[in-house]
N, C-alpha and C positions, 0 to 999 in steps of 0.2 A: 334412363331416358327412353321414352316411347315415341316411335315415329308414327304419326297419324296419316292415314290415307295411302299408305304403301300397300300395294296388292301382294298377295301371297302367290308364288309361282307354283303351278301344278302342271305336271306332264299331261299331254293329251291322251284321251282314251284311244285304244286301238280301233281301227276302222276296217270296214270290209272293202277290199279292192274290187273294182269293177272295171271292165273294159267294154267300150262300145266299139263294135267292129262292123264295117260295111264294105261291100264289094258287089260286083255283078257276077262273081264266080264263086260257086259253092266250094270248090276245092281250095280257093284262096282263104275263104272263111274258116274252113276246117284246119288249114295250115296255121292260121293265126290263133285259133283256139288251142291247138296243141302247143304252140310256142308259148302262149300266155300261161297255160297250165304248167309247163315245165318251169316257169319262173315263179308263179304265184302259188302253185299247188292245185289241188283238186278243185274243179268247178263245182260249186255248191248249188248253183242255180243258173239255168240258161233260159233266156227269153224265147218266146216264139219268134219266128221270122217276120220282121216288119218290112213293109215296102217303104223305101226312103223316097218320098215324093214332094216334100215341102219346098225344095229349092233345086235349081239346076247349077248351083255354084260349083259342084264337083264334076260336072259333065265333061269339061274340057280335058281333065287329067284322069278321070276314072270311068268315063262312059256313062251310059244311061241304064235304066232298070236296075238301080242299086237296091240291095237288101241289107238290112241292119239287124244285128243281134247284140244282146248284152250278156256278158258272162260275169257272174258274181262268184268270188272265190271265198271259201270258207275259213281260211286262215287269216285271222285279224292281224293287222300290221300297224306300224307307227305311221301316222299321216305325213310325217316329215320325210318319208321315203318317196313321196310323189314325184320329186324331181328325177330320181333314179328310174322310176317306172316309165315316165314319159320319154326319157332318153333311150331306154331299152326298147320301147315300142317303136320309136323312130328308126332305130337300128334294124328291128325286125322287118319293118316296112321296106327299108332300103334293100335288105337281103332278098326279100321276096321279089321286089321289082327288078333287082339286078339279075335275076335268073333269065329275064328276057322272054318268058313264055307267053306274054300277053301283049297286045298292041298298045294298051294304055300305059302312060308314064307311071301311074300310081294305081295298080290293080287292087290294092288292099289299103284300107285306112284303119288304124288302131288307135283309139283314144282312151287312155287309162284315167281313172279317177277313183273316188271312194265314196262310200255311203255310210252315213251315220243315222241315228234316229232323227236328227234334226235337219240333215241336208244331203244333197248330192253335189260333190265337187268334181270338176273336170280340169285336167291339165291342158295347157296350150303352149305353143311356141310363139304365139302372137300376142303382143301387148295391146291393151285397149284401156279406156278410162275405168272400167269396172274390174280389171284384173290386177292381181297382186303379184309382184315379182318374187319368186322363190329362190332363184339362183341358177347359175349355169344355163341361162337362156330360157328358163321355163317359168311360166306364169300359171296362176290358178284362179278359178272363179267359182262362186257358189251359183250353180246353174238352177237348182230348185231348192226350196226349203219347205219343211213340213210344219204346218200350223193348223190348228182347229180341225184336226183329223184328215187333212188332205194336203196334197202338194200344191205349192204356190210358185208362180214364176215371177221373174223380174222382167223389166223392159228389154234386157239384153238376152234373155233366154232364147236359145235357138228354137225356131218354130216347131221342129219335130218333138222337142222335149216338152212342149205344151200339150201334147196328145194324151188323151185319157188312157189309151192302151199302154203307152210307155209308163205312165204314172201308176197304173194298176200293177205293172211288173215291179216297179220300185217299191211300192207298198208291200207287196208280197216278200220282196227281198229284205225289207226292214225287219220282218219277223225272224230272220236269221240272227239278228242282233239281240232282240228282246230276251230270249231264254238265257243267253250267256250273261247278260247283265243281272238277271235275277239270281243266277247261281253265284255270282261274285259277291252279292251283298245279301245277308239274311233278311227275310221279311217277317 
């Protein structure tokens, strides 16, 4: 007996972990980078320093003149681990804030996600209409997707992720995936 229409289950391809980090303090960002690298492995690519200027949403808890970096890690991982990554990043933020070295309640923000050839996914602790629940209080969203040779945003994409300089960095990071895929399958 043949079942028609039943999909075949496939495991997801490994993804490149990425962490978006922002703060007004260079030492906080360096601490976050070291903590993330101890968890994910070697940083394969680091963005330039971006001015975080699109919103003042974080000013009350983080201050002003925020800077943002992206760190892409070279060891590909199972995307199902995203929940663990976000929980770990929240713990790192709490550890850093708990030191009490800064006047802000949240001197460092660390947002993990992952990059594939097709999309940039970010984790969140906040639910919204466009976010999928993953478990243990963590949600995920496709923040950007790659189509027709460039990044596309959605109506919910954070304003800073619509920037060309961010997207140029993500395009360069995509190249870290391409060679590995070619090696895996003969051409």
